[in-house]
Backbone as JSON, one array per atom type, in Angstrom:
{
  "sequence": "MPLLAGKTALITGGSRGLGRALVETFTREGARVAFSYARDEDGAKGTEAAAAGARAFRVSVLDAPGTEAMIAEVEQAWGGIDVLVNNAGVSQNLPLALMEEDDWDHVMDINVKGTFLTSRAVLRGMIRRKRGVVLNVSSLVAVRMMEAPVHYCASKAAIKGLSEALAKEVARYGIRVLCLAPGLLEDGVGRNLPDYRLADYLKHCSLGRLGNLAEVARCAAFLVSDANGYMSGETVVIDGGL",
  "N": [[0.87, -1.2, -0.01], [0.56, 2.23, -0.78], [2.48, 4.8, 0.95], [1.09, 7.08, 1.83], [-1.59, 6.61, 1.46], [-4.94, 7.63, 1.28], [-4.48, 9.99, 2.69], [-4.7, 13.59, 3.17], [-2.85, 16.22, 2.04], [-1.2, 19.39, 2.5], [1.11, 21.52, 0.87], [3.36, 23.97, 1.02], [4.81, 26.42, -1.22], [4.97, 25.05, -3.71], [5.53, 25.16, -6.49], [7.93, 24.67, -7.7], [11.29, 23.24, -7.68], [12.22, 21.68, -4.62], [9.65, 21.78, -3.53], [7.95, 21.03, -5.71], [8.87, 18.43, -6.14], [8.07, 17.3, -3.73], [5.23, 17.47, -3.97], [4.78, 15.82, -6.23], [5.82, 13.36, -5.24], [4.3, 12.87, -2.96], [1.77, 12.65, -4.08], [2.13, 10.39, -5.69], [2.51, 8.55, -3.71], [-0.07, 8.19, -2.86], [-1.54, 10.31, -1.62], [-4.0, 12.92, -1.45], [-3.32, 16.05, -2.78], [-2.84, 19.39, -2.08], [-1.33, 22.45, -3.04], [0.51, 25.49, -2.44], [1.47, 28.57, -3.93], [3.42, 31.55, -4.65], [3.98, 33.37, -6.9], [4.76, 32.15, -9.25], [3.2, 31.25, -11.88], [3.39, 29.69, -14.22], [5.18, 27.7, -13.28], [3.56, 26.53, -11.31], [1.54, 25.4, -12.92], [3.1, 23.56, -14.23], [3.72, 21.87, -12.05], [1.18, 20.87, -11.48], [0.72, 19.46, -13.85], [2.68, 17.47, -13.6], [1.94, 16.11, -11.36], [-0.78, 14.48, -11.16], [-4.0, 15.44, -10.39], [-3.3, 17.03, -8.27], [-3.95, 20.15, -6.55], [-3.64, 23.55, -7.16], [-3.04, 26.62, -5.44], [-2.95, 30.06, -5.53], [-1.4, 31.64, -3.31], [0.21, 33.7, -1.01], [2.45, 32.84, 1.68], [2.42, 34.75, 3.57], [-0.03, 35.9, 3.51], [-2.45, 35.96, 5.55], [-5.36, 35.89, 5.67], [-5.92, 34.81, 3.06], [-4.61, 32.39, 3.21], [-6.09, 31.14, 5.23], [-8.57, 30.97, 3.84], [-7.94, 29.28, 1.7], [-7.33, 26.89, 3.13], [-9.78, 26.37, 4.33], [-11.26, 25.81, 1.94], [-9.94, 23.48, 1.07], [-10.41, 21.77, 3.12], [-13.15, 21.56, 3.04], [-13.55, 20.36, 0.63], [-12.08, 17.96, 0.82], [-12.35, 16.99, 3.34], [-10.58, 17.58, 5.52], [-7.24, 18.29, 6.6], [-4.51, 16.21, 6.73], [-1.77, 16.31, 6.66], [0.68, 18.75, 6.82], [3.14, 20.47, 5.03], [5.5, 22.72, 5.5], [7.13, 24.3, 3.28], [7.84, 26.48, 1.78], [10.14, 29.0, 1.07], [12.84, 31.47, 1.12], [16.05, 32.88, 0.07], [18.91, 35.06, 0.21], [21.92, 35.99, -1.28], [23.8, 37.58, 0.48], [26.25, 39.45, 2.31], [26.43, 40.24, 5.83], [27.24, 42.88, 6.36], [26.41, 44.33, 4.13], [23.73, 44.01, 4.17], [20.42, 45.12, 4.12], [17.77, 46.36, 6.35], [15.34, 45.72, 5.33], [15.98, 43.49, 3.77], [16.67, 41.55, 5.72], [14.19, 41.37, 7.02], [12.5, 40.43, 4.94], [13.49, 37.84, 4.41], [13.27, 36.57, 6.93], [10.5, 36.95, 7.39], [9.12, 35.41, 5.37], [10.28, 32.85, 5.62], [10.02, 32.2, 8.41], [7.8, 33.65, 9.69], [5.91, 32.98, 7.8], [5.8, 30.18, 8.11], [4.75, 30.03, 10.65], [2.14, 31.36, 10.34], [0.88, 29.64, 8.5], [0.97, 27.18, 9.82], [-0.55, 27.75, 12.16], [-3.06, 28.19, 11.08], [-3.68, 25.68, 9.84], [-3.47, 23.91, 12.02], [-5.65, 24.35, 13.68], [-7.79, 22.81, 12.63], [-6.6, 20.26, 12.74], [-6.29, 19.97, 15.49], [-8.97, 19.87, 16.26], [-9.72, 17.48, 15.08], [-7.99, 15.79, 16.31], [-5.57, 14.68, 15.27], [-2.78, 14.5, 12.98], [0.06, 15.72, 11.1], [2.8, 17.81, 11.03], [5.35, 18.98, 8.98], [8.22, 20.71, 8.9], [10.38, 22.38, 6.69], [13.7, 22.85, 7.04], [17.1, 23.42, 7.1], [20.47, 22.3, 6.44], [22.17, 24.26, 7.45], [21.06, 25.03, 9.78], [21.87, 23.36, 11.75], [24.56, 22.93, 11.5], [27.75, 24.65, 11.47], [28.22, 26.66, 8.93], [29.3, 28.37, 5.95], [27.16, 30.69, 5.01], [24.36, 32.9, 4.1], [23.64, 35.12, 6.76], [21.0, 35.89, 7.59], [19.43, 33.89, 6.44], [20.45, 31.57, 7.68], [19.78, 32.15, 10.32], [16.97, 32.18, 10.06], [16.37, 29.49, 9.33], [17.32, 28.09, 11.55], [15.59, 29.1, 13.44], [13.25, 27.86, 12.53], [13.83, 25.22, 13.2], [13.79, 25.4, 16.07], [11.18, 26.32, 16.45], [9.79, 24.04, 15.5], [10.47, 22.07, 17.45], [9.37, 23.21, 19.83], [6.72, 23.42, 19.12], [6.08, 20.75, 18.67], [6.02, 19.77, 21.25], [3.92, 21.17, 22.35], [1.62, 20.43, 20.9], [1.37, 17.7, 21.07], [-0.39, 16.54, 22.84], [-2.74, 16.42, 21.53], [-2.52, 14.4, 19.7], [-0.99, 15.04, 17.56], [1.85, 15.2, 15.49], [5.03, 16.76, 15.01], [7.69, 17.57, 12.94], [10.96, 18.16, 11.71], [12.83, 18.78, 8.85], [16.08, 18.75, 7.6], [17.77, 19.39, 4.91], [20.91, 18.93, 3.19], [23.12, 20.29, 0.69], [21.63, 20.37, -2.5], [21.12, 19.11, -5.85], [19.48, 20.78, -7.21], [18.18, 24.1, -6.58], [19.41, 26.02, -3.79], [22.11, 25.28, -4.13], [22.73, 25.6, -6.84], [23.47, 28.2, -7.14], [25.86, 28.66, -5.89], [29.29, 29.52, -5.57], [32.03, 27.84, -7.28], [34.14, 27.09, -5.53], [32.81, 26.77, -3.14], [31.09, 24.68, -3.55], [32.95, 22.66, -4.07], [34.21, 22.47, -1.65], [32.18, 21.5, -0.03], [31.65, 19.03, -1.19], [34.08, 17.82, -0.7], [33.95, 17.28, 2.02], [31.75, 15.75, 2.28], [30.57, 12.6, 2.96], [29.4, 10.84, 1.03], [30.22, 12.0, -1.26], [28.82, 13.55, -3.16], [26.17, 15.76, -4.33], [22.83, 15.96, -2.99], [19.62, 14.78, -4.39], [16.46, 16.06, -5.41], [14.35, 14.2, -5.37], [15.22, 12.26, -3.58], [15.09, 13.55, -1.14], [12.38, 14.18, -0.99], [11.2, 11.65, -0.9], [12.15, 10.82, 1.54], [10.75, 12.75, 3.16], [8.12, 11.93, 2.71], [8.06, 9.46, 3.99], [8.52, 10.33, 6.66], [6.25, 11.71, 7.41], [4.4, 9.75, 7.28], [2.14, 7.13, 8.56], [3.76, 4.97, 9.11], [5.88, 5.99, 10.42], [5.13, 6.62, 12.95], [5.93, 7.11, 15.65], [7.76, 9.16, 15.92], [8.55, 12.4, 16.77], [9.09, 15.91, 17.07], [11.73, 15.89, 16.26], [14.62, 16.74, 14.35], [15.54, 15.86, 11.27], [18.39, 15.15, 9.56], [19.53, 15.18, 6.23], [22.07, 14.75, 4.43], [24.11, 13.42, 3.11], [26.11, 12.6, 4.68], [27.8, 14.54, 6.09]],
  "CA": [[0.02, 0.0, -0.05], [1.28, 3.52, -0.79], [2.75, 5.32, 2.27], [0.15, 8.15, 2.17], [-2.92, 6.35, 0.94], [-6.1, 8.15, 2.05], [-4.2, 11.18, 3.39], [-4.73, 14.83, 2.46], [-1.63, 17.05, 2.34], [-0.97, 20.67, 1.95], [2.48, 21.79, 0.75], [3.55, 25.41, 0.62], [5.93, 26.58, -2.18], [5.01, 23.79, -4.52], [5.6, 25.42, -7.94], [9.27, 24.36, -8.33], [12.27, 22.69, -6.79], [11.81, 20.67, -3.69], [8.17, 21.8, -3.42], [7.32, 20.27, -6.83], [9.21, 17.04, -5.9], [7.23, 16.86, -2.66], [3.89, 17.26, -4.54], [4.85, 14.62, -7.06], [6.07, 12.13, -4.46], [3.11, 12.59, -2.05], [0.7, 12.18, -4.95], [2.44, 9.0, -6.06], [2.27, 7.71, -2.46], [-1.52, 8.02, -2.54], [-2.19, 11.42, -1.0], [-4.62, 14.08, -2.18], [-2.31, 17.11, -2.44], [-2.96, 20.82, -2.46], [-0.11, 23.2, -2.83], [0.39, 26.94, -2.69], [2.65, 29.27, -4.57], [3.18, 33.05, -4.54], [3.9, 34.15, -8.11], [5.19, 31.4, -10.51], [2.04, 30.63, -12.51], [3.86, 28.64, -15.12], [5.71, 26.68, -12.49], [2.42, 25.85, -10.69], [0.93, 24.55, -13.93], [4.05, 22.41, -14.37], [3.54, 20.88, -10.96], [-0.14, 20.2, -11.68], [0.88, 18.54, -14.88], [3.54, 16.4, -13.19], [1.28, 15.34, -10.3], [-2.21, 14.45, -11.57], [-4.94, 15.54, -9.23], [-2.89, 18.06, -7.34], [-4.63, 21.41, -6.69], [-2.81, 24.67, -6.9], [-3.63, 27.84, -4.9], [-1.97, 31.18, -5.58], [-1.54, 32.37, -1.98], [1.46, 33.94, -0.31], [2.39, 32.39, 3.01], [2.25, 35.93, 4.41], [-1.4, 36.26, 3.41], [-3.18, 35.11, 6.56], [-6.74, 35.57, 5.26], [-5.85, 34.01, 1.89], [-4.2, 31.05, 3.62], [-7.29, 30.51, 5.85], [-9.66, 30.65, 2.83], [-7.4, 28.08, 1.05], [-7.49, 25.79, 4.02], [-11.2, 26.06, 4.32], [-11.67, 25.15, 0.73], [-9.41, 22.14, 1.0], [-11.1, 20.93, 4.17], [-14.51, 21.34, 2.66], [-13.49, 19.47, -0.53], [-11.46, 16.63, 1.1], [-12.59, 16.52, 4.65], [-9.63, 17.9, 6.51], [-5.85, 18.19, 6.23], [-3.79, 15.3, 7.6], [-0.32, 16.56, 6.65], [1.1, 20.09, 6.36], [4.6, 20.61, 4.85], [5.95, 24.13, 5.43], [8.36, 24.22, 2.46], [8.1, 27.76, 1.15], [11.27, 29.7, 1.7], [13.71, 32.21, 0.23], [17.34, 33.26, 0.59], [19.6, 36.09, -0.57], [23.34, 35.86, -1.08], [24.3, 38.89, 0.98], [26.94, 39.52, 3.59], [25.72, 41.07, 6.82], [27.63, 44.35, 6.21], [25.65, 44.91, 3.01], [22.36, 43.62, 4.29], [19.5, 46.14, 4.63], [16.87, 45.87, 7.26], [14.26, 45.07, 4.54], [16.47, 42.22, 3.38], [16.48, 40.67, 6.9], [12.74, 41.16, 7.29], [11.98, 39.61, 3.83], [13.82, 36.38, 4.57], [12.65, 36.09, 8.23], [9.06, 36.88, 7.31], [8.67, 34.28, 4.52], [10.73, 31.54, 6.14], [9.59, 31.94, 9.83], [6.4, 34.07, 9.88], [5.08, 32.15, 6.86], [5.59, 28.9, 8.73], [3.82, 30.27, 11.84], [0.81, 31.63, 9.91], [0.26, 28.45, 7.86], [0.77, 26.18, 10.83], [-1.62, 28.19, 13.03], [-4.36, 27.97, 10.37], [-3.95, 24.25, 9.64], [-3.55, 23.21, 13.25], [-6.99, 24.42, 14.27], [-8.5, 21.64, 12.14], [-5.93, 19.08, 13.25], [-6.65, 19.88, 16.9], [-10.4, 19.4, 16.36], [-9.77, 16.06, 14.74], [-7.0, 15.13, 17.2], [-4.61, 13.9, 14.53], [-2.12, 15.27, 11.97], [1.5, 15.83, 11.05], [3.41, 18.97, 10.41], [6.75, 18.78, 8.64], [8.83, 21.98, 8.56], [11.6, 22.27, 5.97], [14.76, 23.76, 7.55], [18.31, 23.4, 6.32], [21.71, 21.87, 7.17], [22.81, 25.39, 8.1], [20.47, 25.23, 11.06], [22.56, 22.49, 12.73], [26.1, 22.91, 11.25], [28.37, 25.93, 11.24], [28.57, 26.74, 7.54], [29.3, 29.65, 5.3], [25.84, 30.95, 4.37], [23.84, 34.19, 4.58], [23.29, 35.1, 8.16], [19.58, 35.87, 7.82], [18.93, 32.59, 6.08], [20.78, 30.62, 8.76], [18.94, 32.46, 11.41], [15.57, 31.73, 9.81], [16.32, 28.08, 9.38], [17.51, 27.76, 12.92], [14.26, 29.44, 14.07], [12.27, 26.83, 12.19], [14.13, 24.03, 14.01], [13.3, 25.68, 17.35], [9.75, 26.33, 16.38], [9.32, 22.7, 15.42], [10.67, 21.39, 18.72], [8.43, 23.75, 20.82], [5.36, 23.1, 18.71], [5.82, 19.32, 18.92], [5.67, 19.57, 22.65], [2.61, 21.85, 22.59], [0.44, 19.83, 20.27], [1.43, 16.22, 21.26], [-1.57, 16.06, 23.6], [-3.81, 16.25, 20.55], [-2.15, 13.36, 18.75], [-0.32, 15.7, 16.36], [3.33, 15.11, 15.39], [5.7, 17.9, 14.36], [8.97, 17.22, 12.54], [11.76, 19.15, 10.98], [13.74, 18.14, 7.87], [17.2, 19.61, 7.3], [18.58, 18.93, 3.77], [22.15, 19.56, 2.78], [23.09, 20.9, -0.61], [20.95, 19.52, -3.47], [21.48, 19.41, -7.23], [18.63, 21.93, -7.6], [17.94, 25.0, -5.45], [20.46, 26.94, -3.44], [23.33, 24.75, -4.61], [22.99, 26.05, -8.19], [23.99, 29.62, -7.08], [27.0, 28.73, -5.08], [30.57, 29.5, -6.31], [32.65, 26.56, -7.42], [34.92, 26.7, -4.41], [31.97, 26.37, -2.04], [30.62, 23.32, -3.83], [34.09, 21.77, -3.95], [34.44, 22.27, -0.19], [31.05, 20.68, 0.5], [31.83, 17.68, -1.69], [35.26, 17.29, -0.02], [33.67, 16.8, 3.39], [30.56, 14.93, 2.26], [30.96, 11.16, 2.89], [28.95, 10.18, -0.24], [30.94, 12.67, -2.35], [27.96, 14.11, -4.17], [25.02, 16.53, -3.87], [21.59, 15.17, -2.97], [18.67, 15.17, -5.35], [15.2, 16.42, -4.85], [13.52, 13.03, -5.17], [15.65, 11.56, -2.36], [14.54, 14.34, 0.07], [10.9, 14.06, -1.06], [10.88, 10.33, -0.43], [12.36, 10.88, 3.0], [9.68, 13.47, 3.78], [6.86, 11.11, 2.65], [8.14, 8.44, 5.09], [8.5, 11.0, 7.95], [4.92, 12.09, 7.72], [3.51, 8.63, 7.17], [1.82, 6.35, 9.75], [4.84, 4.05, 9.32], [6.82, 6.64, 11.3], [4.24, 7.23, 13.91], [6.56, 7.29, 16.99], [8.74, 10.14, 15.86], [8.03, 13.77, 16.92], [10.07, 16.84, 17.7], [13.1, 15.59, 15.81], [15.16, 17.3, 13.09], [16.18, 14.79, 10.49], [19.4, 15.68, 8.64], [19.76, 14.38, 5.07], [23.17, 15.57, 3.87], [25.11, 12.64, 2.51], [27.22, 12.26, 5.67], [28.82, 15.65, 6.18]],
  "C": [[0.86, 1.3, -0.03], [1.34, 4.09, 0.63], [1.64, 6.27, 2.76], [-1.24, 7.9, 1.7], [-4.01, 6.94, 1.82], [-5.78, 9.48, 2.78], [-4.44, 12.45, 2.51], [-3.58, 15.72, 2.91], [-1.72, 18.41, 1.74], [0.5, 21.07, 2.01], [2.64, 23.19, 0.3], [4.81, 25.43, -0.25], [6.04, 25.48, -3.05], [5.17, 23.99, -5.98], [6.94, 24.98, -8.58], [10.1, 23.67, -7.29], [11.82, 21.64, -5.92], [10.29, 20.6, -3.51], [7.52, 20.95, -4.46], [7.59, 18.76, -6.53], [8.36, 16.48, -4.76], [5.79, 16.55, -3.16], [3.83, 16.05, -5.31], [4.96, 13.35, -6.21], [4.86, 11.83, -3.59], [1.97, 12.1, -2.82], [0.93, 10.73, -5.34], [2.31, 8.02, -4.93], [0.86, 7.71, -2.0], [-2.21, 9.15, -1.91], [-2.96, 12.31, -1.96], [-3.79, 15.26, -1.79], [-2.82, 18.44, -2.98], [-1.66, 21.49, -2.18], [-0.31, 24.68, -3.13], [1.63, 27.44, -3.32], [2.33, 30.75, -4.55], [3.09, 33.71, -5.92], [4.12, 33.3, -9.36], [4.03, 30.61, -11.06], [2.44, 29.48, -13.38], [4.43, 27.41, -14.35], [4.57, 25.77, -11.78], [1.71, 24.96, -11.65], [1.82, 23.33, -14.24], [3.91, 21.39, -13.28], [2.22, 20.17, -11.14], [-0.02, 19.13, -12.81], [1.72, 17.3, -14.49], [2.86, 15.56, -12.09], [-0.23, 15.47, -10.48], [-3.06, 14.48, -10.35], [-4.55, 16.55, -8.22], [-3.63, 19.37, -7.6], [-3.75, 22.59, -6.26], [-3.61, 25.88, -6.42], [-2.58, 28.95, -4.91], [-2.18, 31.97, -4.28], [-0.18, 32.49, -1.4], [1.35, 33.38, 1.12], [2.23, 33.53, 4.02], [0.8, 36.52, 4.33], [-2.24, 35.48, 4.3], [-4.62, 34.88, 6.09], [-6.89, 34.62, 4.03], [-5.54, 32.56, 2.27], [-5.37, 30.36, 4.37], [-8.36, 30.19, 4.9], [-9.22, 29.44, 2.06], [-7.69, 26.85, 1.87], [-8.9, 25.38, 4.19], [-11.73, 25.35, 3.16], [-11.16, 23.71, 0.66], [-10.14, 21.25, 1.99], [-12.54, 20.63, 3.7], [-14.55, 20.27, 1.53], [-13.06, 18.03, -0.12], [-11.59, 16.21, 2.54], [-11.53, 16.7, 5.77], [-8.21, 17.68, 6.0], [-5.09, 17.31, 7.23], [-2.35, 15.66, 7.74], [-0.12, 17.98, 6.12], [2.64, 20.02, 6.19], [4.88, 22.05, 4.59], [7.26, 24.12, 4.6], [8.68, 25.56, 1.88], [9.26, 28.5, 1.86], [12.08, 30.51, 0.63], [15.12, 32.45, 0.92], [17.85, 34.42, -0.29], [21.13, 35.9, -0.25], [23.98, 37.13, -0.75], [25.07, 38.74, 2.28], [26.24, 40.46, 4.53], [26.01, 42.56, 6.64], [26.87, 45.05, 5.08], [24.13, 44.72, 3.05], [21.56, 44.85, 4.81], [18.46, 45.52, 5.55], [15.68, 45.16, 6.5], [14.72, 43.67, 4.05], [16.26, 41.16, 4.48], [15.06, 40.36, 7.05], [12.16, 40.26, 6.2], [12.21, 38.11, 4.12], [13.18, 35.79, 5.91], [11.07, 35.95, 8.13], [8.6, 35.64, 6.5], [9.05, 32.96, 5.19], [10.13, 31.24, 7.54], [8.11, 32.34, 10.02], [5.46, 33.26, 9.01], [4.72, 30.78, 7.47], [4.61, 28.99, 9.87], [2.42, 30.48, 11.34], [0.14, 30.39, 9.33], [0.02, 27.42, 8.92], [-0.39, 26.51, 11.74], [-3.0, 27.81, 12.36], [-4.69, 26.5, 10.27], [-4.17, 23.54, 10.96], [-4.87, 23.3, 13.94], [-7.83, 23.2, 13.88], [-7.91, 20.34, 12.71], [-6.26, 18.92, 14.71], [-8.09, 19.42, 17.05], [-10.52, 17.95, 16.11], [-8.85, 15.18, 15.51], [-6.11, 14.19, 16.42], [-3.97, 14.86, 13.51], [-0.64, 15.26, 12.14], [1.91, 17.11, 10.41], [4.88, 18.74, 10.22], [7.28, 20.16, 8.17], [10.16, 21.75, 7.9], [12.61, 23.28, 6.41], [15.89, 23.58, 6.61], [19.47, 22.84, 7.16], [22.3, 23.06, 7.93], [22.2, 25.6, 9.48], [21.15, 24.33, 12.12], [23.99, 22.28, 12.48], [26.57, 24.36, 11.14], [28.94, 25.96, 9.87], [28.57, 28.12, 7.0], [28.06, 29.84, 4.49], [25.34, 32.28, 4.85], [23.31, 34.1, 5.94], [21.76, 35.02, 8.41], [18.92, 34.57, 7.45], [19.24, 31.57, 7.16], [19.93, 30.84, 9.98], [17.45, 32.02, 11.31], [15.44, 30.25, 9.88], [16.5, 27.5, 10.78], [16.2, 27.98, 13.74], [13.28, 28.33, 13.77], [12.55, 25.56, 12.95], [13.58, 24.22, 15.47], [11.79, 25.68, 17.41], [9.22, 24.88, 16.29], [9.36, 21.96, 16.73], [9.58, 21.93, 19.74], [7.04, 23.36, 20.45], [5.03, 21.56, 18.89], [5.41, 19.0, 20.33], [4.31, 20.07, 22.95], [1.51, 21.0, 22.13], [0.4, 18.28, 20.39], [0.16, 15.75, 21.95], [-2.78, 15.86, 22.7], [-3.52, 15.12, 19.5], [-1.47, 13.87, 17.51], [1.19, 15.58, 16.52], [3.88, 16.31, 14.65], [7.14, 17.45, 14.16], [9.65, 18.29, 11.76], [12.76, 18.42, 10.1], [14.81, 19.16, 7.47], [18.07, 19.06, 6.17], [19.91, 19.63, 3.68], [22.02, 20.12, 1.39], [22.51, 19.89, -1.59], [21.33, 19.98, -4.87], [20.63, 20.59, -7.79], [18.37, 22.8, -6.37], [19.1, 25.88, -5.14], [21.89, 26.54, -4.0], [23.73, 25.28, -6.05], [23.67, 27.4, -8.17], [25.28, 29.74, -6.34], [28.27, 28.82, -6.03], [31.19, 28.13, -6.33], [33.4, 26.14, -6.18], [34.09, 26.21, -3.2], [31.42, 24.99, -2.29], [31.71, 22.32, -3.69], [34.35, 21.47, -2.45], [33.36, 21.38, 0.4], [31.34, 19.23, 0.06], [33.09, 17.0, -1.04], [34.91, 16.69, 1.3], [32.46, 15.86, 3.41], [30.95, 13.47, 2.08], [30.62, 10.49, 1.59], [29.54, 10.88, -1.38], [30.07, 13.22, -3.46], [26.87, 14.95, -3.51], [23.82, 15.56, -3.79], [20.7, 15.57, -4.13], [17.34, 15.36, -4.74], [14.31, 15.18, -4.53], [13.94, 12.27, -3.87], [15.06, 12.24, -1.13], [13.09, 14.19, 0.15], [10.52, 12.72, -0.55], [11.07, 10.23, 1.08], [11.2, 11.6, 3.76], [8.36, 12.62, 3.76], [6.94, 10.03, 3.78], [7.94, 9.12, 6.46], [7.05, 11.34, 8.32], [3.93, 10.93, 7.67], [3.21, 7.94, 8.49], [2.96, 5.38, 10.04], [5.94, 4.67, 10.25], [6.12, 7.28, 12.46], [4.73, 7.52, 15.3], [7.55, 8.4, 17.01], [8.08, 11.56, 15.88], [9.07, 14.59, 17.61], [11.48, 16.72, 17.24], [13.41, 16.36, 14.51], [16.03, 16.26, 12.43], [17.11, 15.43, 9.41], [19.61, 14.75, 7.5], [20.8, 15.13, 4.22], [24.23, 14.77, 3.21], [26.3, 12.34, 3.43], [28.24, 13.33, 5.75], [29.57, 15.55, 7.51]]
}
């Protein structure tokens, strides 16, 4: 039986990259999947084409009323959300000395506040039904000292802390909260790194290669499945053995 048969999942940031891989994998594993995106209309159509039956919603994670309307529509159509994956995120390749206050706010708002707003809205239904799983996508930079933009590192570390605190808070309702921390992948942030940074990563990575989106998405599908029902509050690192 597929890992997520009969489940309903909402994935933020699903129009490209890891988000698209998550939508495809969750659909393949039997879930009904809704995903949100902020601007990339063509990318969202590409995800819908790659994952038959997935439903796209153009809603920013910072749009609280829009997020609540999306969740209400999904719950009405499919009877509730069993799995939330907070995947939407951004970064900027800026040193702290050149970083403007608006740059800091932009990354922290989308990565952390967006996770808060979406989780709050979805958890209301999960608490009523006394079941559900929230998976927050963090990063290896949240658990390792690495050369990366300070505001991005801070936001991903905040997601790790948020996940741990939230797991403790909602456990009484039968809800699990997990955090996934991928290392460098073939698509995404890794594409924009200078060659010396990639070479340094590969030098220290036990498997000697970058990860791929499908590997991380399959890991995520297992983490949120009933097969992994006794894990909560943990940050799972998937980095090739750094």
